[in-house]
All heavy atoms as an XYZ file, in Angstrom:
810
protein
N     -41.135      2.480    -10.051
C     -39.783      2.607     -9.663
C     -38.914      2.879    -10.901
O     -39.083      2.326    -11.997
C     -39.325      1.305     -8.992
C     -37.929      1.280     -8.495
S     -37.583     -0.180     -7.576
C     -36.802      0.531     -6.192
N     -37.911      3.772    -10.702
C     -37.089      4.207    -11.832
C     -35.919      3.271    -11.940
O     -35.254      2.916    -10.968
C     -36.589      5.613    -11.570
C     -37.731      6.610    -11.382
C     -35.633      6.102    -12.672
C     -37.290      7.930    -10.948
N     -35.648      2.734    -13.161
C     -34.506      1.830    -13.310
C     -33.196      2.559    -13.055
O     -33.084      3.737    -13.325
C     -34.629      1.331    -14.728
C     -35.487      2.320    -15.406
C     -36.366      2.933    -14.350
N     -32.235      1.870    -12.456
C     -30.946      2.524    -12.111
C     -29.924      2.270    -13.211
O     -28.766      1.867    -12.984
C     -30.488      1.938    -10.790
C     -31.325      2.347     -9.639
C     -30.731      1.946     -8.314
O     -29.672      1.364     -8.272
N     -31.409      2.222     -7.261
N     -30.246      2.487    -14.404
C     -29.379      2.368    -15.497
C     -29.425      3.704    -16.289
O     -30.350      4.507    -16.157
C     -29.806      1.194    -16.442
O     -31.114      1.400    -16.922
C     -29.709     -0.129    -15.685
N     -28.525      3.861    -17.210
C     -28.521      5.022    -18.014
C     -27.493      6.040    -17.612
O     -26.777      5.895    -16.585
N     -27.363      7.081    -18.366
C     -26.311      8.099    -18.195
C     -26.517      8.814    -16.913
O     -25.478      9.121    -16.201
C     -26.411      9.042    -19.354
O     -26.378      8.361    -20.579
C     -25.238     10.020    -19.301
N     -27.686      9.194    -16.476
C     -27.906      9.937    -15.206
C     -27.311      9.191    -13.987
O     -26.706      9.770    -13.154
C     -29.372     10.247    -14.981
C     -29.930     11.292    -15.874
C     -31.300     11.634    -15.533
N     -31.907     12.591    -16.459
C     -33.149     12.966    -16.450
N     -33.971     12.485    -15.539
N     -33.569     13.806    -17.351
N     -27.688      7.910    -13.900
C     -27.188      7.152    -12.801
C     -25.673      6.924    -12.800
O     -25.027      6.928    -11.778
C     -27.874      5.761    -12.742
C     -29.310      5.924    -12.351
C     -30.417      5.796    -13.133
C     -29.841      6.306    -11.060
N     -31.548      6.037    -12.481
C     -31.288      6.359    -11.175
C     -29.287      6.594     -9.857
C     -32.055      6.682    -10.084
C     -30.072      6.890     -8.781
C     -31.395      6.951     -8.901
N     -25.077      6.821    -13.977
C     -23.655      6.708    -14.126
C     -22.963      8.002    -13.625
O     -21.956      7.976    -12.893
C     -23.245      6.405    -15.552
C     -23.672      5.045    -15.928
C     -23.397      4.737    -17.488
O     -23.105      5.697    -18.199
N     -23.458      3.493    -17.850
N     -23.490      9.087    -14.011
C     -22.994     10.426    -13.620
C     -23.112     10.575    -12.054
O     -22.219     11.035    -11.390
C     -23.697     11.550    -14.328
C     -23.306     11.549    -15.799
C     -23.349     12.919    -13.734
C     -24.089     12.517    -16.664
N     -24.275     10.223    -11.582
C     -24.534     10.342    -10.104
C     -23.567      9.395     -9.353
O     -22.986      9.886     -8.346
C     -25.990      9.933     -9.800
C     -26.385     10.090     -8.308
C     -26.209     11.518     -7.810
C     -27.778      9.629     -8.115
N     -23.344      8.189     -9.814
C     -22.411      7.310     -9.137
C     -20.993      7.813     -9.162
O     -20.279      7.781     -8.179
C     -22.446      5.885     -9.847
C     -23.394      4.976     -9.266
C     -23.205      3.556     -9.703
N     -24.490      3.117    -10.214
C     -24.764      2.718    -11.477
N     -23.832      2.595    -12.319
N     -25.980      2.431    -11.843
N     -20.582      8.330    -10.297
C     -19.224      8.959    -10.404
C     -19.119     10.154     -9.445
O     -18.055     10.336     -8.813
C     -18.940      9.422    -11.860
C     -18.623      8.276    -12.782
C     -18.089      8.801    -14.109
N     -18.338      7.810    -15.094
C     -18.874      8.017    -16.296
N     -19.223      9.193    -16.698
N     -19.048      7.020    -17.129
N     -20.117     10.937     -9.444
C     -20.078     12.187     -8.547
C     -19.977     11.724     -7.089
O     -19.221     12.256     -6.307
C     -21.323     13.043     -8.786
C     -21.480     14.271     -7.951
C     -20.305     15.243     -8.237
C     -22.759     14.958     -8.204
N     -20.829     10.708     -6.693
C     -20.739     10.292     -5.283
C     -19.402      9.628     -4.949
O     -18.887      9.795     -3.879
C     -21.906      9.278     -5.004
C     -23.306      9.912     -4.967
C     -24.345      8.776     -4.886
C     -23.429     10.886     -3.860
N     -18.820      8.882     -5.874
C     -17.533      8.280     -5.658
C     -16.455      9.376     -5.506
O     -15.620      9.246     -4.617
C     -17.246      7.410     -6.882
C     -15.977      6.579     -6.672
C     -15.718      5.598     -7.837
C     -14.509      4.788     -7.651
N     -14.284      3.870     -8.800
N     -16.532     10.432     -6.297
C     -15.550     11.474     -6.204
C     -15.722     12.251     -4.909
O     -14.745     12.615     -4.257
C     -15.746     12.449     -7.410
N     -16.972     12.507     -4.518
C     -17.231     13.119     -3.267
C     -16.753     12.296     -2.039
O     -16.180     12.825     -1.090
C     -18.701     13.498     -3.096
C     -19.236     14.643     -3.958
C     -20.730     14.711     -3.775
C     -18.538     15.922     -3.578
N     -16.952     11.046     -2.100
C     -16.458     10.148     -1.050
C     -14.977     10.147     -0.949
O     -14.363     10.172      0.137
N     -14.304     10.121     -2.116
C     -12.843     10.144     -2.160
C     -12.346     11.420     -1.605
O     -11.343     11.487     -0.776
C     -12.334      9.956     -3.584
O     -12.847      8.690     -4.056
C     -10.795      9.886     -3.610
N     -12.910     12.547     -1.987
C     -12.550     13.856     -1.495
C     -12.717     13.983      0.004
O     -11.888     14.479      0.718
C     -13.282     15.011     -2.209
N     -13.863     13.468      0.508
C     -14.107     13.479      1.964
C     -13.056     12.646      2.723
O     -12.629     13.128      3.798
C     -15.544     13.007      2.298
N     -12.749     11.506      2.170
C     -11.736     10.653      2.819
C     -10.378     11.383      2.881
O      -9.663     11.331      3.871
C     -11.651      9.294      2.091
N     -10.036     12.021      1.733
C      -8.744     12.744      1.684
C      -8.757     13.860      2.709
O      -7.687     14.164      3.384
C      -8.505     13.246      0.249
N      -9.871     14.610      2.816
C      -9.937     15.678      3.823
C      -9.808     15.183      5.248
O      -9.119     15.786      6.064
C     -11.223     16.438      3.669
C     -11.310     17.416      2.434
C     -12.683     18.031      2.325
C     -10.286     18.505      2.583
N     -10.389     14.049      5.563
C     -10.286     13.478      6.932
C      -8.836     13.095      7.207
O      -8.251     13.360      8.237
C     -11.179     12.247      7.062
C     -10.871     11.460      8.391
C     -12.643     12.730      7.080
N      -8.183     12.464      6.243
C      -6.729     12.083      6.403
C      -5.906     13.336      6.586
O      -5.003     13.324      7.457
C      -6.241     11.207      5.194
C      -4.771     11.026      5.181
C      -6.963      9.831      5.244
N      -6.116     14.308      5.774
C      -5.412     15.559      5.901
C      -5.629     16.189      7.250
O      -4.703     16.633      7.910
C      -5.817     16.559      4.720
C      -5.016     17.805      4.661
C      -3.578     17.507      4.288
C      -5.608     18.738      3.539
N      -6.814     16.225      7.734
C      -7.207     16.800      8.992
C      -6.458     16.075     10.075
O      -5.884     16.687     11.007
C      -8.709     16.754      9.250
C      -9.093     17.144     10.613
C      -9.096     18.419     11.041
C      -9.468     16.121     11.542
C      -9.485     18.816     12.327
C      -9.872     16.504     12.795
C      -9.850     17.759     13.198
N      -6.490     14.712     10.061
C      -5.877     13.986     11.122
C      -4.387     14.013     11.132
O      -3.732     13.911     12.185
C      -6.294     12.495     11.032
C      -7.773     12.190     11.285
C      -8.081     10.714     11.039
C      -8.126     12.605     12.699
N      -3.764     14.328      9.989
C      -2.297     14.322      9.913
C      -1.687     15.701     10.090
O      -0.519     15.804     10.456
N      -2.481     16.773      9.839
C      -1.840     18.053      9.764
C      -2.202     18.967     10.921
O      -1.385     19.649     11.511
C      -2.211     18.765      8.403
C      -1.702     20.188      8.394
C      -1.658     18.002      7.265
N      -3.449     18.954     11.291
C      -3.877     19.909     12.379
C      -3.535     19.387     13.729
O      -3.486     18.176     13.955
C      -5.394     20.124     12.286
O      -6.082     18.963     12.599
C      -5.797     20.664     10.900
N      -3.318     20.230     14.681
C      -3.049     19.811     16.061
C      -4.235     18.950     16.675
O      -3.937     17.942     17.316
C      -2.904     21.111     16.869
C      -2.517     22.093     15.844
C      -3.109     21.675     14.606
N      -5.441     19.354     16.396
C      -6.622     18.571     16.917
C      -6.637     17.238     16.287
O      -6.865     16.211     16.931
C      -7.854     19.359     16.640
C      -9.122     18.613     17.023
S      -9.200     18.257     18.790
C      -9.812     19.836     19.396
N      -6.295     17.148     14.951
C      -6.286     15.867     14.271
C      -5.175     14.958     14.843
O      -5.408     13.729     15.052
N      -4.010     15.519     15.145
C      -2.973     14.732     15.692
C      -3.347     14.214     17.071
O      -3.046     13.078     17.397
C      -1.682     15.593     15.756
S      -0.957     15.975     14.146
N      -3.949     15.060     17.821
C      -4.428     14.685     19.183
C      -5.443     13.534     19.090
O      -5.334     12.553     19.812
C      -5.064     15.868     19.869
C      -5.739     15.540     21.184
C      -4.979     15.327     22.349
C      -7.113     15.344     21.259
C      -5.608     15.018     23.570
C      -7.715     15.025     22.417
C      -7.004     14.838     23.606
O      -7.620     14.555     24.746
N      -6.408     13.613     18.187
C      -7.432     12.607     18.034
C      -6.848     11.294     17.527
O      -7.204     10.212     17.967
C      -8.514     13.099     17.107
C      -9.419     14.229     17.609
C     -10.373     14.722     16.562
C     -10.191     13.755     18.867
N      -5.880     11.377     16.584
C      -5.199     10.241     16.070
C      -4.461      9.513     17.133
O      -4.564      8.258     17.270
C      -4.268     10.592     14.934
O      -4.946     11.164     13.855
N      -3.730     10.297     17.968
C      -2.943      9.691     19.073
C      -3.869      9.065     20.123
O      -3.607      7.968     20.600
C      -2.051     10.713     19.743
C      -1.223     10.270     20.860
C      -0.298      9.214     20.422
N       0.477      8.651     21.539
C       1.695      8.285     21.521
N       2.369      8.384     20.408
N       2.287      7.815     22.579
N      -4.935      9.739     20.455
C      -5.896      9.193     21.408
C      -6.487      7.915     20.932
O      -6.694      6.929     21.723
C      -6.999     10.224     21.679
N      -6.869      7.854     19.616
C      -7.418      6.623     19.092
C      -6.437      5.495     19.043
O      -6.766      4.353     19.402
C      -7.931      6.891     17.690
N      -5.183      5.804     18.786
C      -4.095      4.806     18.765
C      -3.937      4.261     20.173
O      -3.889      3.048     20.368
C      -2.807      5.425     18.259
C      -1.608      4.536     18.443
C      -1.405      3.478     17.592
C      -0.679      4.801     19.444
C      -0.321      2.664     17.760
C       0.442      3.947     19.590
C       0.616      2.929     18.728
O       1.702      2.087     18.916
N      -3.812      5.088     21.151
C      -3.652      4.634     22.543
C      -4.784      3.815     23.069
O      -4.676      2.837     23.756
C      -3.343      5.804     23.461
C      -2.018      6.508     23.199
C      -0.777      5.546     23.356
O      -0.880      4.641     24.132
O       0.212      5.879     22.704
N      -6.045      4.235     22.728
C      -7.224      3.490     23.110
C      -7.247      2.100     22.482
O      -7.587      1.088     23.107
C      -8.455      4.286     22.747
C      -9.757      3.619     23.185
C      -9.989      3.541     24.658
O      -9.380      4.361     25.375
O     -10.789      2.724     25.120
N      -6.795      2.026     21.244
C      -6.733      0.755     20.550
C      -5.704     -0.207     21.224
O      -5.907     -1.395     21.348
C      -6.402      0.924     19.039
N      -4.584      0.390     21.650
C      -3.587     -0.425     22.369
C      -4.134     -0.977     23.717
O      -3.899     -2.199     24.000
C      -2.340      0.410     22.628
C      -1.468      0.707     21.480
C      -0.244      1.397     21.803
N       0.556      0.710     22.795
C       1.310      1.291     23.690
N       1.522      2.585     23.693
N       2.047      0.541     24.552
N      -4.929     -0.160     24.428
C      -5.522     -0.668     25.638
C      -6.469     -1.745     25.429
O      -6.488     -2.798     26.042
C      -6.179      0.542     26.394
C      -5.131      1.523     26.906
C      -7.085      0.065     27.574
C      -5.660      2.820     27.430
N      -7.343     -1.525     24.423
C      -8.374     -2.536     24.128
C      -7.720     -3.821     23.572
O      -8.311     -4.953     23.843
C      -9.354     -1.998     23.112
C     -10.239     -0.789     23.574
C     -11.117     -0.251     22.472
C     -11.091     -1.274     24.762
N      -6.688     -3.731     22.842
C      -6.021     -4.927     22.347
C      -5.396     -5.787     23.422
O      -5.239     -7.000     23.284
C      -4.928     -4.571     21.362
N      -5.046     -5.196     24.616
C      -4.413     -5.999     25.696
C      -5.430     -6.559     26.651
O      -5.027     -7.130     27.694
C      -3.457     -5.054     26.463
C      -2.194     -4.695     25.687
C      -1.206     -4.073     26.641
N      -1.754     -2.810     27.173
C      -1.160     -1.646     26.986
N      -0.121     -1.465     26.280
N      -1.745     -0.565     27.597
N      -6.730     -6.380     26.438
C      -7.720     -6.830     27.403
C      -7.628     -8.374     27.581
O      -7.432     -9.081     26.616
C      -9.157     -6.510     26.894
C      -9.539     -5.103     26.943
C     -10.920     -4.852     26.482
N     -10.998     -5.305     25.080
C     -12.106     -5.287     24.402
N     -13.243     -4.828     24.905
N     -12.141     -5.685     23.110
N      -7.843     -8.749     28.818
C      -7.902    -10.201     29.098
C      -9.089    -10.460     30.014
O      -9.431     -9.539     30.867
C      -6.612    -10.637     29.842
C      -5.377    -10.513     28.899
C      -4.174    -11.042     29.660
O      -4.230    -11.655     30.702
N      -2.988    -10.697     29.163
N      -9.707    -11.557     29.971
C     -10.872    -11.844     30.839
C     -10.439    -11.891     32.318
O      -9.507    -12.485     32.659
C     -11.359    -13.216     30.401
C     -10.746    -13.405     29.071
C      -9.506    -12.628     29.007
N     -11.216    -11.142     33.119
C     -10.962    -11.113     34.601
C     -11.105    -12.523     35.182
O     -10.293    -12.909     36.056
C     -11.870    -10.104     35.269
C     -11.417     -8.691     34.876
C     -11.824    -10.258     36.786
C     -12.299     -7.594     35.453
N     -12.079    -13.268     34.734
C     -12.309    -14.608     35.287
C     -11.076    -15.522     35.123
O     -10.733    -16.266     35.990
C     -13.534    -15.235     34.615
N     -10.357    -15.361     33.977
C      -9.180    -16.151     33.756
C      -8.015    -15.637     34.611
O      -7.318    -16.479     35.227
C      -8.845    -16.120     32.274
C      -7.497    -16.781     31.972
C      -9.951    -16.783     31.414
N      -7.826    -14.316     34.636
C      -6.692    -13.798     35.394
C      -6.835    -13.995     36.859
O      -5.850    -14.193     37.617
C      -6.607    -12.262     35.112
C      -6.103    -11.875     33.729
C      -6.249    -10.394     33.569
C      -4.695    -12.316     33.488
N      -8.070    -14.063     37.381
C      -8.294    -14.176     38.887
C      -7.841    -15.551     39.360
O      -7.519    -15.679     40.539
C      -9.789    -13.907     39.172
N      -7.892    -16.541     38.496
C      -7.555    -17.941     38.925
C      -6.163    -18.408     38.360
O      -5.628    -19.385     38.813
C      -8.573    -18.942     38.503
C      -9.922    -18.636     39.167
C      -8.773    -18.982     37.011
N      -5.571    -17.574     37.548
C      -4.242    -17.984     36.926
C      -3.172    -17.881     38.004
O      -3.041    -16.944     38.731
C      -3.930    -17.024     35.750
C      -2.652    -17.416     35.054
C      -2.354    -16.547     33.915
N      -3.322    -16.709     32.832
C      -3.535    -15.922     31.813
N      -2.839    -14.824     31.796
N      -4.458    -16.186     30.923
N      -2.350    -18.911     38.119
C      -1.271    -18.927     39.085
C      -0.170    -17.889     38.854
O       0.402    -17.401     39.805
C      -0.621    -20.322     39.135
C      -1.539    -21.420     39.561
C      -1.911    -21.254     41.075
O      -1.096    -20.804     41.900
O      -3.076    -21.599     41.426
N       0.011    -17.501     37.616
C       1.054    -16.565     37.355
C       0.627    -15.108     37.613
O       1.510    -14.234     37.572
C       1.479    -16.704     35.846
O       0.372    -16.464     34.985
N      -0.602    -14.886     37.887
C      -1.036    -13.499     38.238
C      -0.571    -13.192     39.649
O      -0.674    -14.015     40.610
C      -2.592    -13.423     38.198
O      -3.092    -13.865     36.911
C      -3.080    -12.029     38.472
N       0.000    -11.930     39.802
C       0.467    -11.516     41.129
C      -0.672    -11.619     42.130
O      -1.830    -11.273     41.834
C       0.975    -10.106     41.042
C       2.161     -9.880     40.137
C       2.509     -8.423     40.037
O       2.194     -7.638     40.934
O       3.168     -8.079     39.053
N      -0.368    -12.024     43.378
C      -1.403    -12.199     44.381
C      -2.154    -10.906     44.699
O      -3.373    -10.970     44.906
C      -0.572    -12.613     45.672
C       0.636    -13.268     45.102
C       0.966    -12.542     43.828
N      -1.522     -9.746     44.674
C      -2.247     -8.530     44.967
C      -3.207     -8.186     43.864
O      -4.316     -7.831     44.104
C      -1.208     -7.388     45.125
N      -2.800     -8.381     42.600
C      -3.715     -8.186     41.464
C      -4.843     -9.196     41.477
O      -6.013     -8.858     41.293
C      -2.916     -8.242     40.176
C      -3.737     -8.105     38.938
C      -4.531     -6.749     38.896
C      -2.887     -8.239     37.643
N      -4.501    -10.443     41.874
C      -5.520    -11.516     41.940
C      -6.543    -11.181     42.880
O      -7.812    -11.344     42.701
C      -4.855    -12.871     42.245
C      -5.798    -14.006     41.881
C      -5.143    -15.344     42.031
N      -3.734    -15.333     41.861
C      -2.857    -16.111     42.451
N      -3.261    -16.918     43.384
N      -1.572    -16.077     42.205
N      -6.156    -10.582     44.070
C      -7.132    -10.171     45.113
C      -8.038     -9.044     44.637
O      -9.231     -9.073     44.893
C      -6.405     -9.788     46.418
N      -7.468     -8.095     43.955
C      -8.216     -7.000     43.427
C      -9.248     -7.434     42.376
O     -10.372     -7.013     42.302
C      -7.290     -5.908     42.795
C      -6.491     -5.175     43.821
C      -5.566     -4.223     43.142
C      -4.579     -3.591     44.184
N      -3.626     -2.702     43.454
N      -8.836     -8.362     41.508
C      -9.735     -8.862     40.496
C     -10.839     -9.688     41.095
O     -11.969     -9.641     40.634
C      -8.894     -9.709     39.498
C      -7.915     -8.988     38.603
C      -7.132     -9.914     37.791
C      -8.613     -7.924     37.797
N     -10.536    -10.425     42.154
C     -11.607    -11.200     42.875
C     -12.584    -10.235     43.497
O     -13.794    -10.506     43.452
C     -10.988    -12.078     43.951
N     -12.107     -9.059     44.014
C     -13.018     -8.078     44.583
C     -13.877     -7.509     43.492
O     -15.110     -7.296     43.680
C     -12.189     -6.958     45.293
C     -12.973     -5.877     45.932
C     -13.906     -6.434     46.990
C     -12.065     -4.786     46.484
N     -13.318     -7.243     42.330
C     -14.134     -6.746     41.173
C     -15.233     -7.818     40.863
O     -16.387     -7.357     40.620
C     -13.272     -6.497     39.947
C     -14.121     -6.267     38.771
C     -12.325     -5.353     40.205
N     -14.940     -9.052     40.855
C     -15.937    -10.046     40.547
C     -17.011    -10.079     41.580
O     -18.192    -10.213     41.234
C     -15.255    -11.460     40.408
C     -14.480    -11.612     39.123
C     -13.839    -12.947     39.131
O     -13.283    -13.403     40.066
N     -13.988    -13.628     37.943
N     -16.619     -9.968     42.871
C     -17.585     -9.926     43.958
C     -18.499     -8.698     43.805
O     -19.714     -8.835     43.995
C     -16.872     -9.982     45.316
C     -16.199    -11.283     45.584
C     -15.338    -11.226     46.790
O     -15.554    -10.267     47.596
O     -14.493    -12.060     46.970
N     -17.942     -7.570     43.523
C     -18.761     -6.332     43.461
C     -19.700     -6.454     42.246
O     -20.867     -6.024     42.377
C     -17.809     -5.125     43.297
N     -19.259     -7.002     41.176
C     -20.082     -7.197     40.010
C     -21.253     -8.122     40.302
O     -22.410     -7.897     39.961
C     -19.228     -7.728     38.820
C     -19.982     -7.859     37.542
C     -19.048     -8.290     36.460
N     -19.688     -8.185     35.152
C     -20.441     -9.179     34.732
N     -20.727    -10.287     35.413
N     -21.060     -9.034     33.548
N     -20.917     -9.239     41.019
C     -22.009    -10.172     41.361
C     -23.000     -9.555     42.316
O     -24.220     -9.806     42.226
C     -21.392    -11.475     41.938
C     -22.316    -12.627     41.895
C     -22.767    -12.922     40.494
O     -21.956    -13.034     39.547
N     -24.068    -13.151     40.274
N     -22.494     -8.698     43.276
C     -23.410     -8.024     44.177
C     -24.313     -7.094     43.406
O     -25.547     -7.013     43.747
C     -22.607     -7.206     45.195
C     -23.463     -6.332     46.062
C     -24.107     -6.884     47.178
C     -23.535     -5.018     45.844
C     -24.906     -6.064     47.955
C     -24.299     -4.185     46.621
C     -25.007     -4.748     47.714
N     -23.821     -6.404     42.423
C     -24.621     -5.491     41.625
C     -25.703     -6.303     40.914
O     -26.852     -5.745     40.755
C     -23.750     -4.691     40.636
N     -25.401     -7.416     40.393
C     -26.386     -8.243     39.665
C     -27.402     -8.865     40.580
O     -28.614     -8.683     40.355
C     -25.597     -9.400     38.893
C     -24.726     -8.770     37.789
C     -26.604    -10.387     38.308
C     -23.809     -9.789     37.191
N     -26.910     -9.478     41.672
C     -27.873    -10.168     42.560
C     -28.662     -9.256     43.470
O     -29.899     -9.374     43.554
C     -27.100    -11.124     43.445
C     -26.394    -12.239     42.633
O     -26.865    -12.501     41.489
O     -25.436    -12.892     43.129
N     -28.016     -8.349     44.167
C     -28.649     -7.547     45.194
C     -29.301     -6.291     44.616
O     -30.367     -5.859     45.051
C     -27.650     -7.145     46.333
O     -27.209     -8.340     46.919
N     -28.640     -5.632     43.724
C     -29.114     -4.354     43.166
C     -29.912     -4.566     41.915
O     -30.504     -3.577     41.412
C     -27.960     -3.374     42.961
C     -27.044     -3.125     44.154
C     -25.909     -2.210     43.750
C     -27.873     -2.528     45.278
N     -29.919     -5.747     41.356
C     -30.660     -6.014     40.159
C     -30.271     -5.199     38.977
O     -31.049     -4.778     38.172
C     -32.146     -5.910     40.399
C     -32.657     -6.747     41.581
C     -33.414     -7.970     41.032
N     -34.029     -8.661     42.176
C     -33.648     -9.835     42.614
N     -32.636    -10.410     42.068
N     -34.248    -10.396     43.619
N     -28.959     -4.902     38.909
C     -28.412     -4.150     37.753
C     -28.130     -5.059     36.603
O     -27.757     -6.230     36.800
C     -27.177     -3.341     38.180
C     -27.356     -2.316     39.277
C     -25.994     -1.729     39.623
C     -28.278     -1.242     38.768
N     -28.206     -4.594     35.404
C     -27.874     -5.316     34.219
C     -26.352     -5.117     33.967
O     -25.981     -4.087     33.424
C     -28.672     -4.907     33.046
C     -30.160     -5.162     33.168
C     -30.898     -4.725     31.975
C     -32.384     -4.936     32.144
N     -33.141     -4.436     31.017
N     -25.577     -6.087     34.303
C     -24.141     -5.945     34.181
C     -23.677     -6.161     32.750
O     -22.676     -5.560     32.316
C     -23.376     -6.902     35.111
N     -24.362     -7.058     32.048
C     -23.967     -7.432     30.658
C     -22.473     -7.689     30.592
O     -22.013     -8.605     31.230
C     -24.450     -6.381     29.716
C     -25.950     -6.255     29.661
C     -26.487     -5.196     28.697
O     -25.655     -4.548     28.012
O     -27.683     -5.064     28.701
N     -21.731     -6.971     29.805
C     -20.300     -7.214     29.688
C     -19.396     -6.235     30.502
O     -18.223     -6.251     30.284
C     -19.889     -7.118     28.212
C     -20.552     -8.184     27.310
C     -20.110     -9.565     27.622
O     -18.869     -9.816     27.908
O     -20.999    -10.425     27.776
N     -20.042     -5.520     31.385
C     -19.311     -4.549     32.184
C     -18.379     -5.287     33.200
O     -18.796     -6.226     33.827
C     -20.241     -3.611     32.958
O     -20.990     -2.867     32.072
N     -17.187     -4.758     33.349
C     -16.224     -5.246     34.322
C     -15.937     -6.755     34.183
O     -15.887     -7.493     35.135
C     -16.698     -4.993     35.780
C     -16.828     -3.497     36.044
C     -18.092     -2.910     35.967
C     -15.764     -2.700     36.354
C     -18.244     -1.538     36.173
C     -15.855     -1.371     36.553
C     -17.129     -0.772     36.455
N     -15.728     -7.146     32.916
C     -15.337     -8.552     32.679
C     -13.974     -8.723     32.059
O     -13.461     -9.812     31.961
C     -16.374     -9.202     31.676
O     -16.367     -8.434     30.438
C     -17.753     -9.260     32.281
N     -13.376     -7.550     31.706
C     -12.052     -7.617     31.184
C     -11.084     -6.644     31.872
O     -11.526     -5.681     32.510
C     -11.973     -7.289     29.662
O     -12.495     -5.998     29.433
C     -12.760     -8.345     28.851
N      -9.726     -6.921     31.766
C      -8.703     -6.103     32.442
C      -7.595     -5.843     31.489
O      -7.252     -6.762     30.720
C      -8.250     -6.897     33.674
C      -7.070     -6.244     34.339
C      -7.237     -5.203     35.167
C      -5.785     -6.704     34.131
C      -6.138     -4.590     35.813
C      -4.722     -6.144     34.738
C      -4.880     -5.089     35.569
N      -7.070     -4.659     31.536
C      -5.880     -4.303     30.744
C      -4.811     -3.714     31.647
O      -5.130     -2.788     32.442
C      -6.186     -3.233     29.657
O      -7.019     -3.723     28.685
N      -3.655     -4.274     31.670
C      -2.563     -3.781     32.472
C      -1.971     -2.520     31.804
O      -1.537     -2.604     30.629
C      -1.497     -4.867     32.633
C      -0.328     -4.411     33.489
C      -0.751     -4.316     34.954
O      -1.488     -5.206     35.417
N      -0.292     -3.322     35.617
N      -2.066     -1.374     32.498
C      -1.656     -0.108     31.916
C      -0.179      0.164     32.130
O       0.476      0.857     31.358
C      -2.458      1.010     32.410
C      -3.978      0.975     32.066
C      -4.652      2.187     32.639
C      -4.144      0.874     30.601
N       0.397     -0.351     33.180
C       1.851     -0.097     33.492
C       2.676     -0.949     32.545
O       2.381     -2.105     32.317
C       2.092     -0.498     34.892
C       1.305      0.260     35.935
O       0.911      1.417     35.641
O       1.019     -0.281     36.990
N       3.710     -0.325     31.993
C       4.598     -1.067     31.074
C       5.345     -2.168     31.714
O       5.548     -2.333     32.803
C       5.541     -0.066     30.472
C       5.366      1.186     31.265
C       4.169      1.024     32.132
């Protein structure tokens, strides 16, 4: 095994660091300047907002402050999920366990 000391490794480390910095700068430039980059940045931002508002369906379905119509829909989701697990033998894992209100 070659020891990772000496001038060659220092030069290689500096070169990789510079390439990484340049690549990061290009990504930031792409995301901020090009129409596609702006679109992707906005889509990522909106998706993050949706994911940040997630709440467990099990909690919302029994909470008194949840609107009755929403509570009934969430209960139906829980029943459908349980049917998929029990009758269809599907692996539900974490699917359909959280809810995000999209309307402002």
